[in-house]
C-alpha positions as CSV (number, residue, x, y, z in Angstrom):
1,M,39.8,-27.5,-43.2
2,T,36.2,-26.1,-44.5
3,Q,33.2,-27.9,-43.1
4,P,30.5,-28.8,-45.3
5,K,27.6,-26.0,-45.8
6,H,24.9,-28.4,-44.1
7,L,27.2,-28.7,-40.9
8,L,27.8,-25.0,-41.1
9,R,24.0,-24.4,-41.3
10,S,23.1,-27.0,-38.2
11,S,25.8,-25.3,-36.3
12,L,24.5,-21.7,-36.7
13,I,20.8,-22.9,-35.8
14,A,22.1,-25.0,-33.0
15,S,24.0,-21.7,-31.6
16,L,20.8,-19.3,-32.2
17,L,18.9,-21.8,-30.6
18,A,21.2,-21.9,-27.5
19,A,21.3,-17.8,-27.6
20,S,17.4,-17.9,-27.9
21,A,17.2,-20.1,-24.8
22,F,19.7,-17.9,-22.9
23,A,17.8,-14.9,-23.7
24,A,14.5,-16.3,-22.8
25,H,15.7,-16.7,-19.5
26,A,18.3,-14.0,-19.3
27,Q,17.0,-13.0,-15.8
28,K,16.8,-16.2,-14.3
29,G,19.1,-16.2,-11.2
30,E,19.8,-12.4,-11.1
31,T,19.6,-10.8,-7.7
32,V,17.0,-8.1,-7.7
33,K,17.8,-5.3,-4.7
34,I,14.8,-3.4,-3.5
35,A,15.8,-0.4,-1.3
36,L,13.0,0.3,1.2
37,I,12.4,3.8,2.1
38,D,10.5,4.3,5.3
39,P,10.5,5.1,8.8
40,L,12.3,2.8,11.3
41,S,12.3,4.8,14.1
42,G,10.4,7.6,15.7
43,L,6.7,7.5,16.7
44,M,5.9,5.7,13.1
45,G,8.8,3.4,13.6
46,P,6.8,0.4,14.7
47,V,4.9,0.9,11.6
48,G,8.2,0.8,9.2
49,Q,9.7,-2.1,11.2
50,N,6.6,-4.3,10.6
51,Q,6.6,-3.6,6.7
52,A,10.6,-4.1,6.7
53,K,9.7,-7.5,8.2
54,S,6.9,-7.9,5.8
55,F,9.3,-7.2,2.7
56,Q,12.1,-9.9,4.0
57,F,9.5,-12.4,4.7
58,F,7.8,-12.3,1.5
59,A,11.3,-12.0,-0.4
60,E,12.1,-15.3,1.1
61,K,8.5,-16.8,0.2
62,F,8.7,-15.2,-3.7
63,N,12.7,-16.3,-4.1
64,A,11.4,-19.7,-4.1
65,S,8.6,-19.7,-6.5
66,N,8.7,-16.3,-8.6
67,P,8.3,-17.3,-12.5
68,A,11.5,-15.1,-13.4
69,G,13.6,-17.3,-11.2
70,V,15.2,-14.0,-9.7
71,K,16.2,-13.7,-6.4
72,F,14.8,-10.6,-4.4
73,E,17.0,-8.6,-1.9
74,I,15.7,-6.2,0.7
75,V,18.1,-3.2,1.5
76,S,16.0,-1.2,4.2
77,I,17.0,2.5,4.8
78,D,15.2,4.8,7.7
79,N,14.0,8.0,6.0
80,K,12.6,9.0,9.5
81,L,9.7,10.0,7.6
82,S,11.5,13.0,6.1
83,P,11.2,13.9,2.5
84,V,15.0,15.3,2.8
85,E,16.4,11.9,4.5
86,S,14.3,10.1,2.0
87,L,16.2,11.7,-0.7
88,N,19.5,11.2,0.8
89,A,18.5,7.3,1.2
90,L,17.7,7.4,-2.6
91,K,20.9,8.7,-3.6
92,S,22.8,6.2,-1.4
93,A,20.7,3.4,-2.8
94,I,21.3,4.7,-6.3
95,D,24.8,4.9,-5.5
96,Q,24.8,1.1,-4.4
97,G,23.5,0.1,-7.7
98,V,19.8,-0.5,-6.6
99,R,17.2,0.3,-9.4
100,Y,14.0,-0.8,-7.5
101,V,12.9,1.4,-4.5
102,A,9.9,0.9,-2.4
103,Q,8.1,3.4,-0.3
104,G,4.4,3.9,1.3
105,N,4.6,5.8,4.8
106,G,3.8,9.4,3.8
107,S,2.5,11.0,0.2
108,G,4.6,13.8,0.8
109,V,7.8,11.4,1.0
110,A,6.3,9.5,-2.1
111,L,6.1,12.8,-4.1
112,A,9.7,14.1,-3.3
113,L,10.7,10.4,-4.4
114,I,9.0,10.6,-7.5
115,D,10.0,14.0,-8.6
116,A,14.1,13.0,-8.0
117,I,13.4,9.5,-9.8
118,N,11.8,11.4,-12.7
119,K,15.0,13.6,-12.8
120,H,17.3,10.7,-12.3
121,N,15.9,8.7,-15.0
122,E,15.7,11.4,-17.4
123,R,19.7,12.3,-17.0
124,N,20.7,8.5,-17.0
125,P,19.2,6.7,-19.5
126,G,20.0,3.0,-19.2
127,K,20.3,3.2,-15.5
128,E,16.6,4.1,-14.8
129,V,15.1,3.2,-11.4
130,L,11.5,2.1,-10.7
131,F,9.5,3.2,-7.9
132,L,7.1,0.8,-6.1
133,N,4.6,2.5,-3.8
134,H,3.1,0.1,-1.3
135,S,1.0,2.4,0.7
136,A,1.3,6.2,-0.1
137,V,-2.7,6.9,-1.2
138,D,-2.3,10.6,-2.4
139,P,-4.7,10.6,-5.6
140,D,-2.3,13.0,-7.4
141,L,0.3,10.3,-7.9
142,T,-1.6,8.5,-10.3
143,N,-3.5,11.8,-11.8
144,S,-1.8,15.2,-12.0
145,K,1.7,13.8,-10.8
146,C,1.6,10.2,-12.6
147,S,4.7,9.1,-13.8
148,F,5.5,6.0,-15.9
149,W,8.0,5.0,-13.2
150,H,5.7,5.0,-10.6
151,F,3.4,1.9,-9.7
152,R,1.0,1.9,-6.7
153,M,-0.1,-1.2,-5.0
154,D,-2.2,0.2,-2.6
155,A,-5.9,1.8,-3.3
156,D,-5.8,5.5,-3.3
157,T,-7.5,7.8,-1.1
158,S,-10.5,8.6,-3.5
159,M,-11.1,4.7,-4.0
160,K,-11.4,4.2,-0.2
161,M,-13.7,7.1,0.5
162,E,-15.6,5.9,-2.5
163,A,-16.6,3.1,-0.8
164,I,-16.9,4.3,2.7
165,T,-19.3,6.9,1.5
166,T,-21.4,4.2,-0.3
167,F,-21.5,2.0,2.8
168,L,-22.5,5.2,4.9
169,K,-25.7,5.4,2.2
170,D,-27.0,2.4,4.5
171,Q,-26.1,3.6,7.6
172,P,-29.0,6.1,8.8
173,D,-27.6,6.4,12.4
174,V,-24.7,8.5,10.7
175,K,-25.9,12.2,10.9
176,K,-23.1,13.9,12.1
177,V,-19.7,13.6,10.9
178,F,-16.2,15.4,12.0
179,L,-13.1,15.2,10.1
180,L,-10.0,14.6,11.6
181,N,-6.7,14.2,9.7
182,Q,-2.9,14.7,9.6
183,N,-1.9,18.0,8.2
184,Y,-0.3,16.8,5.1
185,A,-1.1,15.5,1.5
186,H,-3.1,12.5,2.2
187,G,-4.8,14.3,5.2
188,H,-6.2,16.8,3.1
189,Q,-7.1,14.3,0.5
190,V,-9.3,12.3,3.0
191,A,-11.2,15.7,4.1
192,K,-11.5,16.7,0.3
193,Y,-13.2,13.7,-0.7
194,A,-15.2,13.2,2.3
195,K,-16.9,16.4,1.9
196,E,-17.4,15.9,-1.9
197,L,-18.7,12.2,-1.6
198,L,-21.0,12.9,1.3
199,A,-22.5,15.8,-0.4
200,S,-23.4,13.7,-3.5
201,K,-24.4,10.2,-1.5
202,R,-25.6,11.6,1.8
203,P,-26.4,15.3,1.6
204,D,-28.5,14.9,5.0
205,V,-25.2,14.2,6.7
206,Q,-23.8,17.4,8.1
207,I,-20.0,18.0,8.8
208,V,-20.0,19.6,12.1
209,G,-16.4,19.9,12.3
210,E,-13.1,20.0,10.7
211,D,-9.4,19.7,12.0
212,L,-5.9,19.1,10.8
213,H,-2.8,18.0,13.1
214,P,0.7,17.5,12.6
215,I,1.7,14.3,11.7
216,A,3.5,12.0,13.9
217,Q,3.9,14.9,16.6
218,V,0.9,14.9,18.9
219,R,1.1,12.5,21.8
220,D,-1.9,13.6,23.6
221,F,-5.4,13.9,21.4
222,A,-7.6,14.8,24.5
223,P,-7.8,18.2,23.1
224,Y,-8.9,16.9,19.5
225,V,-11.4,14.4,21.2
226,A,-13.0,17.5,23.2
227,K,-13.5,19.2,20.1
228,I,-15.1,16.2,18.4
229,K,-17.4,16.0,21.7
230,A,-18.4,19.4,21.5
231,S,-19.5,19.6,18.0
232,G,-21.9,16.7,18.6
233,A,-20.5,14.5,15.9
234,D,-21.8,11.0,16.0
235,T,-19.2,9.8,13.7
236,V,-15.4,10.6,12.9
237,I,-13.9,9.8,9.6
238,T,-10.0,10.0,9.5
239,G,-7.4,8.8,7.4
240,N,-4.6,8.9,10.6
241,W,-2.4,5.9,10.8
242,G,0.3,4.9,13.0
243,S,0.4,6.6,16.6
244,D,-1.8,9.0,15.2
245,L,-4.8,6.9,14.9
246,S,-4.0,4.5,18.1
247,L,-3.2,7.3,20.6
248,L,-6.4,9.1,18.7
249,I,-8.7,6.0,19.6
250,K,-7.1,5.5,23.1
251,A,-8.1,9.2,24.1
252,A,-11.4,8.7,22.7
253,N,-11.9,5.7,25.0
254,E,-10.4,7.3,28.1
255,S,-12.8,10.1,27.3
256,G,-16.0,8.0,27.1
257,Y,-16.6,9.2,23.7
258,T,-19.0,6.6,22.2
259,G,-19.3,7.7,18.5
260,K,-18.2,5.6,15.4
261,F,-15.0,5.9,13.6
262,Y,-14.4,5.1,9.9
263,T,-10.8,4.9,9.5
264,Y,-8.4,3.7,7.0
265,Y,-5.7,2.1,9.0
266,A,-7.2,0.6,12.2
267,G,-5.5,-2.6,11.6
268,V,-2.0,-1.1,11.8
269,T,0.3,-1.5,14.5
270,G,-0.6,-0.3,17.8
271,T,-4.4,0.5,17.3
272,P,-5.8,-2.9,17.6
273,S,-4.6,-2.8,21.7
274,A,-5.8,0.8,21.4
275,M,-9.4,-0.2,20.4
276,G,-9.7,-3.3,22.9
277,A,-13.2,-4.2,24.0
278,T,-14.2,-0.5,24.0
279,G,-13.7,-0.4,20.1
280,A,-16.0,-3.3,19.5
281,G,-19.0,-2.4,16.7
282,R,-17.7,1.4,16.5
283,V,-14.2,1.4,14.7
284,Y,-14.6,0.4,11.0
285,Q,-11.9,0.1,8.4
286,V,-11.4,0.4,4.9
287,A,-8.7,-1.6,3.1
288,Y,-7.9,-4.0,0.4
289,N,-7.5,-6.9,2.7
290,H,-8.2,-7.7,6.4
291,Y,-7.3,-9.9,9.0
292,N,-9.5,-13.0,8.0
293,M,-8.8,-13.3,4.0
294,G,-8.2,-17.1,4.9
295,G,-6.9,-19.5,2.4
296,Q,-2.9,-19.1,1.4
297,M,-3.2,-15.5,2.8
298,G,-4.3,-16.8,6.4
299,K,-1.4,-19.4,6.3
300,W,1.2,-16.8,5.7
301,M,0.0,-14.5,8.4
302,S,-0.2,-17.3,10.9
303,E,3.6,-18.2,10.0
304,F,4.5,-14.5,10.1
305,Q,2.9,-14.1,13.3
306,T,4.6,-17.1,14.9
307,R,8.2,-16.1,13.6
308,F,8.1,-12.6,14.4
309,K,5.4,-12.4,17.4
310,D,3.7,-9.7,15.1
311,D,0.8,-9.2,12.7
312,F,1.1,-9.1,8.9
313,Y,-1.2,-6.3,7.5
314,T,0.6,-4.9,4.5
315,G,-0.6,-7.1,1.7
316,S,0.5,-4.7,-1.0
317,V,3.8,-6.5,-0.6
318,I,2.5,-9.4,-2.0
319,H,1.0,-7.3,-5.1
320,I,4.8,-6.0,-5.6
321,Y,6.6,-9.3,-5.5
322,T,3.8,-11.1,-7.5
323,L,3.7,-8.2,-10.2
324,L,7.4,-8.0,-10.5
325,G,8.0,-11.8,-10.8
326,S,5.3,-12.0,-13.5
327,A,6.5,-8.6,-15.2
328,M,10.3,-9.8,-15.4
329,A,9.2,-13.0,-16.9
330,K,7.3,-11.5,-19.5
331,A,9.9,-9.1,-20.3
332,K,12.7,-11.9,-19.8
333,S,14.8,-9.0,-18.1
334,T,15.2,-7.3,-14.7
335,D,15.8,-3.8,-16.5
336,P,13.4,-1.5,-14.8
337,A,12.3,0.5,-18.4
338,K,11.5,-3.3,-19.6
339,V,9.9,-4.4,-16.5
340,A,7.7,-1.6,-16.5
341,L,6.5,-1.8,-20.2
342,A,5.7,-5.2,-19.0
343,M,3.9,-4.2,-15.9
344,E,1.5,-2.0,-17.6
345,G,-1.8,-3.5,-18.0
346,L,-0.8,-6.7,-16.4
347,R,-3.2,-8.9,-14.9
348,V,-2.3,-11.5,-11.8
349,N,-3.9,-13.5,-9.2
350,S,-3.6,-12.0,-5.9
351,F,-5.0,-12.8,-2.4
352,G,-8.2,-10.9,-3.2
353,G,-8.7,-12.6,-6.7
354,E,-7.3,-10.9,-10.0
355,V,-5.9,-7.3,-9.8
356,E,-4.7,-5.3,-12.8
357,M,-2.3,-2.6,-12.9
358,R,-4.2,0.0,-15.1
359,K,-1.8,0.9,-17.9
360,T,-3.4,4.6,-18.0
361,D,-2.1,5.7,-14.4
362,H,-0.2,2.7,-13.0
363,Q,-3.1,2.5,-10.3
364,L,-3.8,-1.3,-9.0
365,Q,-7.3,-2.3,-9.6
366,Q,-8.4,-4.4,-6.8
367,P,-11.4,-5.3,-4.6
368,L,-11.8,-3.4,-1.3
369,Y,-13.4,-4.3,2.1
370,I,-15.3,-2.5,4.9
371,A,-14.5,-4.3,7.9
372,V,-15.6,-3.6,11.6
373,W,-13.8,-4.4,14.9
374,Q,-15.5,-7.1,16.9
375,K,-14.7,-10.2,19.3
376,A,-12.9,-12.7,17.2
377,D,-15.0,-16.2,16.7
378,A,-15.0,-19.3,14.9
379,K,-15.7,-17.5,11.4
380,Y,-13.3,-14.7,12.3
381,P,-10.9,-16.0,14.4
382,Y,-7.4,-13.9,13.7
383,S,-6.7,-11.9,17.0
384,P,-4.0,-9.0,16.1
385,E,-1.8,-8.4,18.9
386,G,-3.2,-10.8,21.1
387,T,-6.7,-8.7,22.1
388,G,-9.2,-11.4,21.3
389,Y,-10.7,-9.0,19.0
390,T,-10.7,-9.1,15.2
391,M,-11.5,-7.1,12.1
392,A,-14.5,-8.7,10.4
393,P,-15.4,-8.1,7.0
394,V,-19.2,-6.5,6.3
395,K,-18.7,-5.6,2.7
396,T,-16.9,-6.1,-0.1
397,F,-16.5,-3.7,-3.3
398,E,-15.2,-5.7,-6.6
399,S,-12.5,-4.0,-8.3
400,Y,-14.9,-2.4,-11.1
401,V,-17.0,-0.7,-8.3
402,S,-14.1,0.6,-6.1
403,S,-12.4,2.0,-9.4
404,T,-12.0,6.0,-9.6
405,P,-11.5,7.8,-13.0
406,T,-8.0,9.2,-13.6
407,S,-6.7,12.6,-15.3
408,C,-3.4,11.1,-15.9
409,Q,-1.6,12.2,-19.2
410,M,1.2,9.6,-19.1
411,K,4.6,10.2,-20.8
412,R,6.1,7.2,-21.7
413,P,10.2,7.2,-22.6
């Protein structure tokens, strides 16, 4: 029997509306696997393990509330801080159908991963993989080696050194600086930008010494501290992280060195205990967050500490889930190519206020904070590693101030 035309038309409209509604929420209920490729063993293992817990903790938080309605699932893989091991981990993840990869410990690893991901995506249209960089800060990743498939949630080395050197303009006691860094991409960039920016902002400051050491291999920094003391430096600038910073601070304290340290990662596992009371007023950190952000961040940190007996410090993990959820809702898809396009230029509210994923180079634009190690008090109460001390903010640089230019010539698919 043939239906009347008006009934056919009504039926078609109803079908189209249903299809449209389904398309608008096509991603809802999907599971999005993220492979976290970072060190879970060795000297840097404690940092990677802390971040693996952070990714899992916030996956649970955002699974309950992300606007795309997706479920995030973390697959943690130990790369032993090795680029070769990381490429093996990437292949394993892709073979398992994972299309989102997160990494951050070691810019050398990040550079190897994005090179492999670029090649994979070019050879496998429709099966692209997206790289979510939570902490690798070599500026090359968003300049000469920028990629459509790479998004950085941390602030890069140039942004952080811009903040440090601007702060040092008003610190007349800083006169002689020693640069001590890890011998890989990030350490080289810290030294480069420190020399360039100090020369322009504080030309009176002398660089009295500079050294590089193997990453994650030095167990006794006493010889390096002896060099620092012999140089007459009143200040050390270092991008060291993990055991390379905690053991450096420990050796400096044991040697009686009384100079200041300007660091990128003093709040990371192991260093709070190394600083202790001796580091009070002498160790500074530049970062996009600190231990006393308060508000929702403060509640999450307290819950994390209670659950894991550990401190949450990698705030970029929150940026990743916030941006992914919003981009997937905007794209109405979990397909990495569509999500990448949706993430470009995306603005979201995060713990530090509004942040923006700059379209030009995929570098997140966000405020930066200079904080100093001091005794915890009523105003700044959070005490990492039960030290009784904390990182107290002393200067905030808004996004437009901490931003640095890019030379990226993005090639989009």
